mmCIF file of the N, C-alpha and C atoms, coordinates in Angstrom:
data_MODEL
# 
_entry.id   MODEL 
# 
loop_
_atom_site.group_PDB 
_atom_site.id 
_atom_site.type_symbol 
_atom_site.label_atom_id 
_atom_site.label_alt_id 
_atom_site.label_comp_id 
_atom_site.label_asym_id 
_atom_site.label_entity_id 
_atom_site.label_seq_id 
_atom_site.pdbx_PDB_ins_code 
_atom_site.Cartn_x 
_atom_site.Cartn_y 
_atom_site.Cartn_z 
_atom_site.occupancy 
_atom_site.B_iso_or_equiv 
_atom_site.pdbx_formal_charge 
_atom_site.auth_seq_id 
_atom_site.auth_comp_id 
_atom_site.auth_asym_id 
_atom_site.auth_atom_id 
_atom_site.pdbx_PDB_model_num 
ATOM 1   N N  . MET A 1 1  ? 204.393 163.886 96.850  1.00 0.00 ? 1  MET A N  1 
ATOM 2   C CA . MET A 1 1  ? 203.847 162.258 97.641  1.00 0.00 ? 1  MET A CA 1 
ATOM 3   C C  . MET A 1 1  ? 203.717 162.175 99.280  1.00 0.00 ? 1  MET A C  1 
ATOM 4   N N  . PHE A 1 2  ? 205.286 163.180 99.570  1.00 0.00 ? 2  PHE A N  1 
ATOM 5   C CA . PHE A 1 2  ? 204.762 163.466 100.655 1.00 0.00 ? 2  PHE A CA 1 
ATOM 6   C C  . PHE A 1 2  ? 205.600 164.958 101.074 1.00 0.00 ? 2  PHE A C  1 
ATOM 7   N N  . GLY A 1 3  ? 203.842 165.428 100.381 1.00 0.00 ? 3  GLY A N  1 
ATOM 8   C CA . GLY A 1 3  ? 204.102 167.531 100.026 1.00 0.00 ? 3  GLY A CA 1 
ATOM 9   C C  . GLY A 1 3  ? 203.575 167.469 101.897 1.00 0.00 ? 3  GLY A C  1 
ATOM 10  N N  . MET A 1 4  ? 202.541 168.700 101.820 1.00 0.00 ? 4  MET A N  1 
ATOM 11  C CA . MET A 1 4  ? 201.948 168.918 103.236 1.00 0.00 ? 4  MET A CA 1 
ATOM 12  C C  . MET A 1 4  ? 200.734 168.669 102.578 1.00 0.00 ? 4  MET A C  1 
ATOM 13  N N  . PRO A 1 5  ? 199.897 168.359 104.603 1.00 0.00 ? 5  PRO A N  1 
ATOM 14  C CA . PRO A 1 5  ? 198.265 168.157 103.558 1.00 0.00 ? 5  PRO A CA 1 
ATOM 15  C C  . PRO A 1 5  ? 197.891 169.618 103.246 1.00 0.00 ? 5  PRO A C  1 
ATOM 16  N N  . GLY A 1 6  ? 196.573 168.520 102.656 1.00 0.00 ? 6  GLY A N  1 
ATOM 17  C CA . GLY A 1 6  ? 196.120 170.356 101.680 1.00 0.00 ? 6  GLY A CA 1 
ATOM 18  C C  . GLY A 1 6  ? 196.007 170.963 100.991 1.00 0.00 ? 6  GLY A C  1 
ATOM 19  N N  . LEU A 1 7  ? 197.636 169.979 99.890  1.00 0.00 ? 7  LEU A N  1 
ATOM 20  C CA . LEU A 1 7  ? 197.917 171.011 99.082  1.00 0.00 ? 7  LEU A CA 1 
ATOM 21  C C  . LEU A 1 7  ? 197.696 170.171 98.067  1.00 0.00 ? 7  LEU A C  1 
ATOM 22  N N  . ASN A 1 8  ? 197.359 168.943 98.127  1.00 0.00 ? 8  ASN A N  1 
ATOM 23  C CA . ASN A 1 8  ? 196.648 167.894 96.652  1.00 0.00 ? 8  ASN A CA 1 
ATOM 24  C C  . ASN A 1 8  ? 198.151 167.516 95.837  1.00 0.00 ? 8  ASN A C  1 
ATOM 25  N N  . GLY A 1 9  ? 198.297 167.706 96.602  1.00 0.00 ? 9  GLY A N  1 
ATOM 26  C CA . GLY A 1 9  ? 199.205 167.312 95.469  1.00 0.00 ? 9  GLY A CA 1 
ATOM 27  C C  . GLY A 1 9  ? 200.472 168.366 94.897  1.00 0.00 ? 9  GLY A C  1 
ATOM 28  N N  . GLY A 1 10 ? 200.178 168.722 94.635  1.00 0.00 ? 10 GLY A N  1 
ATOM 29  C CA . GLY A 1 10 ? 199.816 170.283 93.128  1.00 0.00 ? 10 GLY A CA 1 
ATOM 30  C C  . GLY A 1 10 ? 198.866 170.572 92.252  1.00 0.00 ? 10 GLY A C  1 
ATOM 31  N N  . ILE A 1 11 ? 197.841 169.482 93.101  1.00 0.00 ? 11 ILE A N  1 
ATOM 32  C CA . ILE A 1 11 ? 196.708 169.558 91.589  1.00 0.00 ? 11 ILE A CA 1 
ATOM 33  C C  . ILE A 1 11 ? 195.890 170.108 92.238  1.00 0.00 ? 11 ILE A C  1 
ATOM 34  N N  . PRO A 1 12 ? 195.609 171.791 91.559  1.00 0.00 ? 12 PRO A N  1 
ATOM 35  C CA . PRO A 1 12 ? 194.810 172.021 91.636  1.00 0.00 ? 12 PRO A CA 1 
ATOM 36  C C  . PRO A 1 12 ? 193.173 171.614 92.089  1.00 0.00 ? 12 PRO A C  1 
ATOM 37  N N  . SER A 1 13 ? 192.654 172.139 93.311  1.00 0.00 ? 13 SER A N  1 
ATOM 38  C CA . SER A 1 13 ? 191.229 171.413 93.897  1.00 0.00 ? 13 SER A CA 1 
ATOM 39  C C  . SER A 1 13 ? 190.096 172.041 92.675  1.00 0.00 ? 13 SER A C  1 
ATOM 40  N N  . ALA A 1 14 ? 189.312 171.703 92.572  1.00 0.00 ? 14 ALA A N  1 
ATOM 41  C CA . ALA A 1 14 ? 187.849 172.232 92.184  1.00 0.00 ? 14 ALA A CA 1 
ATOM 42  C C  . ALA A 1 14 ? 187.306 173.771 93.201  1.00 0.00 ? 14 ALA A C  1 
ATOM 43  N N  . PRO A 1 15 ? 187.352 174.832 91.834  1.00 0.00 ? 15 PRO A N  1 
ATOM 44  C CA . PRO A 1 15 ? 187.166 176.323 92.065  1.00 0.00 ? 15 PRO A CA 1 
ATOM 45  C C  . PRO A 1 15 ? 185.896 175.939 92.884  1.00 0.00 ? 15 PRO A C  1 
ATOM 46  N N  . GLN A 1 16 ? 185.766 176.527 94.347  1.00 0.00 ? 16 GLN A N  1 
ATOM 47  C CA . GLN A 1 16 ? 185.083 176.513 95.192  1.00 0.00 ? 16 GLN A CA 1 
ATOM 48  C C  . GLN A 1 16 ? 183.774 177.475 94.876  1.00 0.00 ? 16 GLN A C  1 
ATOM 49  N N  . ALA A 1 17 ? 182.500 177.718 95.509  1.00 0.00 ? 17 ALA A N  1 
ATOM 50  C CA . ALA A 1 17 ? 181.679 178.292 95.233  1.00 0.00 ? 17 ALA A CA 1 
ATOM 51  C C  . ALA A 1 17 ? 181.488 180.062 95.759  1.00 0.00 ? 17 ALA A C  1 
ATOM 52  N N  . PRO A 1 18 ? 181.682 181.050 95.444  1.00 0.00 ? 18 PRO A N  1 
ATOM 53  C CA . PRO A 1 18 ? 181.632 183.002 96.047  1.00 0.00 ? 18 PRO A CA 1 
ATOM 54  C C  . PRO A 1 18 ? 179.852 181.757 97.519  1.00 0.00 ? 18 PRO A C  1 
ATOM 55  N N  . LYS A 1 19 ? 180.572 182.817 98.065  1.00 0.00 ? 19 LYS A N  1 
ATOM 56  C CA . LYS A 1 19 ? 180.617 183.031 99.533  1.00 0.00 ? 19 LYS A CA 1 
ATOM 57  C C  . LYS A 1 19 ? 179.015 183.627 99.307  1.00 0.00 ? 19 LYS A C  1 
ATOM 58  N N  . SER A 1 20 ? 178.077 183.521 100.016 1.00 0.00 ? 20 SER A N  1 
ATOM 59  C CA . SER A 1 20 ? 176.979 184.587 100.534 1.00 0.00 ? 20 SER A CA 1 
ATOM 60  C C  . SER A 1 20 ? 177.482 185.115 101.323 1.00 0.00 ? 20 SER A C  1 
ATOM 61  N N  . LYS A 1 21 ? 176.428 186.644 101.488 1.00 0.00 ? 21 LYS A N  1 
ATOM 62  C CA . LYS A 1 21 ? 176.296 187.451 102.290 1.00 0.00 ? 21 LYS A CA 1 
ATOM 63  C C  . LYS A 1 21 ? 176.788 187.043 104.028 1.00 0.00 ? 21 LYS A C  1 
ATOM 64  N N  . PHE A 1 22 ? 175.273 186.107 103.856 1.00 0.00 ? 22 PHE A N  1 
ATOM 65  C CA . PHE A 1 22 ? 174.682 185.253 104.758 1.00 0.00 ? 22 PHE A CA 1 
ATOM 66  C C  . PHE A 1 22 ? 176.536 184.753 105.962 1.00 0.00 ? 22 PHE A C  1 
ATOM 67  N N  . GLN A 1 23 ? 176.549 184.128 104.814 1.00 0.00 ? 23 GLN A N  1 
ATOM 68  C CA . GLN A 1 23 ? 177.647 182.605 104.683 1.00 0.00 ? 23 GLN A CA 1 
ATOM 69  C C  . GLN A 1 23 ? 179.190 183.618 105.314 1.00 0.00 ? 23 GLN A C  1 
ATOM 70  N N  . GLU A 1 24 ? 179.360 184.745 105.027 1.00 0.00 ? 24 GLU A N  1 
ATOM 71  C CA . GLU A 1 24 ? 180.262 185.499 105.717 1.00 0.00 ? 24 GLU A CA 1 
ATOM 72  C C  . GLU A 1 24 ? 179.738 185.941 106.597 1.00 0.00 ? 24 GLU A C  1 
ATOM 73  N N  . PHE A 1 25 ? 179.094 186.771 106.744 1.00 0.00 ? 25 PHE A N  1 
ATOM 74  C CA . PHE A 1 25 ? 178.777 187.177 108.269 1.00 0.00 ? 25 PHE A CA 1 
ATOM 75  C C  . PHE A 1 25 ? 178.427 185.991 109.199 1.00 0.00 ? 25 PHE A C  1 
ATOM 76  N N  . LYS A 1 26 ? 177.999 184.482 109.087 1.00 0.00 ? 26 LYS A N  1 
ATOM 77  C CA . LYS A 1 26 ? 178.145 183.614 109.757 1.00 0.00 ? 26 LYS A CA 1 
ATOM 78  C C  . LYS A 1 26 ? 178.759 183.823 110.442 1.00 0.00 ? 26 LYS A C  1 
ATOM 79  N N  . GLU A 1 27 ? 180.458 183.515 109.669 1.00 0.00 ? 27 GLU A N  1 
ATOM 80  C CA . GLU A 1 27 ? 182.162 182.969 109.753 1.00 0.00 ? 27 GLU A CA 1 
ATOM 81  C C  . GLU A 1 27 ? 182.562 183.800 110.820 1.00 0.00 ? 27 GLU A C  1 
ATOM 82  N N  . SER A 1 28 ? 181.819 185.419 110.818 1.00 0.00 ? 28 SER A N  1 
ATOM 83  C CA . SER A 1 28 ? 182.562 186.592 110.990 1.00 0.00 ? 28 SER A CA 1 
ATOM 84  C C  . SER A 1 28 ? 182.191 186.268 113.048 1.00 0.00 ? 28 SER A C  1 
ATOM 85  N N  . PRO A 1 29 ? 183.468 186.496 113.494 1.00 0.00 ? 29 PRO A N  1 
ATOM 86  C CA . PRO A 1 29 ? 183.128 187.121 114.888 1.00 0.00 ? 29 PRO A CA 1 
ATOM 87  C C  . PRO A 1 29 ? 182.076 187.798 115.214 1.00 0.00 ? 29 PRO A C  1 
ATOM 88  N N  . ALA A 1 30 ? 180.923 188.597 114.670 1.00 0.00 ? 30 ALA A N  1 
ATOM 89  C CA . ALA A 1 30 ? 180.206 189.458 114.532 1.00 0.00 ? 30 ALA A CA 1 
ATOM 90  C C  . ALA A 1 30 ? 178.809 188.545 114.897 1.00 0.00 ? 30 ALA A C  1 
ATOM 91  N N  . PHE A 1 31 ? 178.728 187.459 114.129 1.00 0.00 ? 31 PHE A N  1 
ATOM 92  C CA . PHE A 1 31 ? 177.982 186.717 113.764 1.00 0.00 ? 31 PHE A CA 1 
ATOM 93  C C  . PHE A 1 31 ? 177.708 186.076 116.059 1.00 0.00 ? 31 PHE A C  1 
ATOM 94  N N  . THR A 1 32 ? 178.518 185.876 116.522 1.00 0.00 ? 32 THR A N  1 
ATOM 95  C CA . THR A 1 32 ? 178.690 185.498 117.708 1.00 0.00 ? 32 THR A CA 1 
ATOM 96  C C  . THR A 1 32 ? 178.348 186.838 118.621 1.00 0.00 ? 32 THR A C  1 
ATOM 97  N N  . ILE A 1 33 ? 179.108 187.733 118.749 1.00 0.00 ? 33 ILE A N  1 
ATOM 98  C CA . ILE A 1 33 ? 178.035 189.107 119.556 1.00 0.00 ? 33 ILE A CA 1 
ATOM 99  C C  . ILE A 1 33 ? 177.236 189.213 119.389 1.00 0.00 ? 33 ILE A C  1 
ATOM 100 N N  . VAL A 1 34 ? 176.562 189.099 118.375 1.00 0.00 ? 34 VAL A N  1 
ATOM 101 C CA . VAL A 1 34 ? 175.130 189.387 118.142 1.00 0.00 ? 34 VAL A CA 1 
ATOM 102 C C  . VAL A 1 34 ? 174.524 188.654 118.374 1.00 0.00 ? 34 VAL A C  1 
ATOM 103 N N  . LEU A 1 35 ? 174.610 186.826 118.107 1.00 0.00 ? 35 LEU A N  1 
ATOM 104 C CA . LEU A 1 35 ? 173.804 186.594 119.088 1.00 0.00 ? 35 LEU A CA 1 
ATOM 105 C C  . LEU A 1 35 ? 173.792 186.337 120.266 1.00 0.00 ? 35 LEU A C  1 
ATOM 106 N N  . ASN A 1 36 ? 175.212 185.844 120.826 1.00 0.00 ? 36 ASN A N  1 
ATOM 107 C CA . ASN A 1 36 ? 175.172 185.765 122.252 1.00 0.00 ? 36 ASN A CA 1 
ATOM 108 C C  . ASN A 1 36 ? 174.232 187.592 123.361 1.00 0.00 ? 36 ASN A C  1 
ATOM 109 N N  . GLY A 1 37 ? 174.365 188.502 122.523 1.00 0.00 ? 37 GLY A N  1 
ATOM 110 C CA . GLY A 1 37 ? 173.175 189.797 122.678 1.00 0.00 ? 37 GLY A CA 1 
ATOM 111 C C  . GLY A 1 37 ? 171.915 190.141 122.447 1.00 0.00 ? 37 GLY A C  1 
ATOM 112 N N  . SER A 1 38 ? 171.594 188.719 121.480 1.00 0.00 ? 38 SER A N  1 
ATOM 113 C CA . SER A 1 38 ? 170.520 188.621 121.237 1.00 0.00 ? 38 SER A CA 1 
ATOM 114 C C  . SER A 1 38 ? 169.704 188.201 122.377 1.00 0.00 ? 38 SER A C  1 
ATOM 115 N N  . LEU A 1 39 ? 170.119 186.849 122.351 1.00 0.00 ? 39 LEU A N  1 
ATOM 116 C CA . LEU A 1 39 ? 170.340 185.391 123.586 1.00 0.00 ? 39 LEU A CA 1 
ATOM 117 C C  . LEU A 1 39 ? 169.771 186.298 125.388 1.00 0.00 ? 39 LEU A C  1 
ATOM 118 N N  . PHE A 1 40 ? 170.566 186.814 125.436 1.00 0.00 ? 40 PHE A N  1 
ATOM 119 C CA . PHE A 1 40 ? 171.007 188.439 126.048 1.00 0.00 ? 40 PHE A CA 1 
ATOM 120 C C  . PHE A 1 40 ? 169.989 188.897 126.607 1.00 0.00 ? 40 PHE A C  1 
ATOM 121 N N  . ILE A 1 41 ? 169.073 189.290 125.921 1.00 0.00 ? 41 ILE A N  1 
ATOM 122 C CA . ILE A 1 41 ? 168.097 191.092 125.481 1.00 0.00 ? 41 ILE A CA 1 
ATOM 123 C C  . ILE A 1 41 ? 166.907 190.328 126.284 1.00 0.00 ? 41 ILE A C  1 
ATOM 124 N N  . ALA A 1 42 ? 166.581 188.728 125.064 1.00 0.00 ? 42 ALA A N  1 
ATOM 125 C CA . ALA A 1 42 ? 165.448 188.131 125.553 1.00 0.00 ? 42 ALA A CA 1 
ATOM 126 C C  . ALA A 1 42 ? 165.303 187.351 126.739 1.00 0.00 ? 42 ALA A C  1 
ATOM 127 N N  . GLY A 1 43 ? 167.024 186.428 127.384 1.00 0.00 ? 43 GLY A N  1 
ATOM 128 C CA . GLY A 1 43 ? 166.760 186.295 128.387 1.00 0.00 ? 43 GLY A CA 1 
ATOM 129 C C  . GLY A 1 43 ? 166.841 187.152 129.946 1.00 0.00 ? 43 GLY A C  1 
ATOM 130 N N  . VAL A 1 44 ? 167.002 188.890 130.053 1.00 0.00 ? 44 VAL A N  1 
ATOM 131 C CA . VAL A 1 44 ? 166.698 190.131 130.592 1.00 0.00 ? 44 VAL A CA 1 
ATOM 132 C C  . VAL A 1 44 ? 165.290 189.861 130.176 1.00 0.00 ? 44 VAL A C  1 
ATOM 133 N N  . ALA A 1 45 ? 164.360 190.237 128.473 1.00 0.00 ? 45 ALA A N  1 
ATOM 134 C CA . ALA A 1 45 ? 163.240 190.839 128.820 1.00 0.00 ? 45 ALA A CA 1 
ATOM 135 C C  . ALA A 1 45 ? 162.299 189.666 129.155 1.00 0.00 ? 45 ALA A C  1 
ATOM 136 N N  . PHE A 1 46 ? 162.960 188.287 129.111 1.00 0.00 ? 46 PHE A N  1 
ATOM 137 C CA . PHE A 1 46 ? 161.454 186.988 129.986 1.00 0.00 ? 46 PHE A CA 1 
ATOM 138 C C  . PHE A 1 46 ? 162.116 187.288 131.467 1.00 0.00 ? 46 PHE A C  1 
ATOM 139 N N  . ILE A 1 47 ? 163.002 187.527 131.759 1.00 0.00 ? 47 ILE A N  1 
ATOM 140 C CA . ILE A 1 47 ? 163.054 187.300 133.424 1.00 0.00 ? 47 ILE A CA 1 
ATOM 141 C C  . ILE A 1 47 ? 162.261 188.433 133.925 1.00 0.00 ? 47 ILE A C  1 
ATOM 142 N N  . GLN A 1 48 ? 162.159 189.870 133.389 1.00 0.00 ? 48 GLN A N  1 
ATOM 143 C CA . GLN A 1 48 ? 161.470 190.864 133.551 1.00 0.00 ? 48 GLN A CA 1 
ATOM 144 C C  . GLN A 1 48 ? 160.002 191.064 133.606 1.00 0.00 ? 48 GLN A C  1 
ATOM 145 N N  . SER A 1 49 ? 159.342 190.053 132.341 1.00 0.00 ? 49 SER A N  1 
ATOM 146 C CA . SER A 1 49 ? 158.571 190.165 132.033 1.00 0.00 ? 49 SER A CA 1 
ATOM 147 C C  . SER A 1 49 ? 157.215 188.599 133.242 1.00 0.00 ? 49 SER A C  1 
ATOM 148 N N  . PRO A 1 50 ? 156.145 189.502 133.122 1.00 0.00 ? 50 PRO A N  1 
ATOM 149 C CA . PRO A 1 50 ? 154.459 188.435 134.020 1.00 0.00 ? 50 PRO A CA 1 
ATOM 150 C C  . PRO A 1 50 ? 154.830 187.189 134.027 1.00 0.00 ? 50 PRO A C  1 
ATOM 151 N N  . LEU A 1 51 ? 155.237 186.618 132.895 1.00 0.00 ? 51 LEU A N  1 
ATOM 152 C CA . LEU A 1 51 ? 155.608 184.864 132.695 1.00 0.00 ? 51 LEU A CA 1 
ATOM 153 C C  . LEU A 1 51 ? 156.844 184.854 133.919 1.00 0.00 ? 51 LEU A C  1 
ATOM 154 N N  . MET A 1 52 ? 157.026 184.865 134.111 1.00 0.00 ? 52 MET A N  1 
ATOM 155 C CA . MET A 1 52 ? 157.755 184.540 135.098 1.00 0.00 ? 52 MET A CA 1 
ATOM 156 C C  . MET A 1 52 ? 157.660 184.278 136.427 1.00 0.00 ? 52 MET A C  1 
ATOM 157 N N  . ASP A 1 53 ? 156.944 185.607 136.438 1.00 0.00 ? 53 ASP A N  1 
ATOM 158 C CA . ASP A 1 53 ? 156.748 185.790 137.758 1.00 0.00 ? 53 ASP A CA 1 
ATOM 159 C C  . ASP A 1 53 ? 155.173 184.491 138.182 1.00 0.00 ? 53 ASP A C  1 
ATOM 160 N N  . MET A 1 54 ? 154.599 184.448 137.052 1.00 0.00 ? 54 MET A N  1 
ATOM 161 C CA . MET A 1 54 ? 153.333 183.135 136.675 1.00 0.00 ? 54 MET A CA 1 
ATOM 162 C C  . MET A 1 54 ? 154.289 181.550 137.118 1.00 0.00 ? 54 MET A C  1 
ATOM 163 N N  . LEU A 1 55 ? 155.858 181.804 136.819 1.00 0.00 ? 55 LEU A N  1 
ATOM 164 C CA . LEU A 1 55 ? 155.899 180.610 136.802 1.00 0.00 ? 55 LEU A CA 1 
ATOM 165 C C  . LEU A 1 55 ? 156.952 180.412 137.685 1.00 0.00 ? 55 LEU A C  1 
ATOM 166 N N  . ALA A 1 56 ? 157.227 181.448 139.102 1.00 0.00 ? 56 ALA A N  1 
ATOM 167 C CA . ALA A 1 56 ? 158.368 181.190 139.684 1.00 0.00 ? 56 ALA A CA 1 
ATOM 168 C C  . ALA A 1 56 ? 156.627 180.851 140.943 1.00 0.00 ? 56 ALA A C  1 
ATOM 169 N N  . PRO A 1 57 ? 157.437 180.157 141.800 1.00 0.00 ? 57 PRO A N  1 
ATOM 170 C CA . PRO A 1 57 ? 156.354 179.355 143.254 1.00 0.00 ? 57 PRO A CA 1 
ATOM 171 C C  . PRO A 1 57 ? 156.563 180.480 143.854 1.00 0.00 ? 57 PRO A C  1 
ATOM 172 N N  . GLN A 1 58 ? 155.239 180.861 144.559 1.00 0.00 ? 58 GLN A N  1 
ATOM 173 C CA . GLN A 1 58 ? 154.899 181.742 145.856 1.00 0.00 ? 58 GLN A CA 1 
ATOM 174 C C  . GLN A 1 58 ? 155.474 181.114 146.918 1.00 0.00 ? 58 GLN A C  1 
ATOM 175 N N  . LEU A 1 59 ? 156.455 182.525 147.809 1.00 0.00 ? 59 LEU A N  1 
ATOM 176 C CA . LEU A 1 59 ? 157.055 181.674 148.757 1.00 0.00 ? 59 LEU A CA 1 
ATOM 177 C C  . LEU A 1 59 ? 156.255 183.016 149.775 1.00 0.00 ? 59 LEU A C  1 
# 
């Protein structure tokens, strides 16, 4: 009755399905590093591209 939260009063919960490799990777810190690194590289590539010159006003 006054047990710790998440223990369900000692009653076992339903077995959880095993996580896929992608789900394990998504929950790891490596996912954040890869995501931020790829966004950084994409931003640098965009800034260095001729498209940025076309979008910037000519001063």
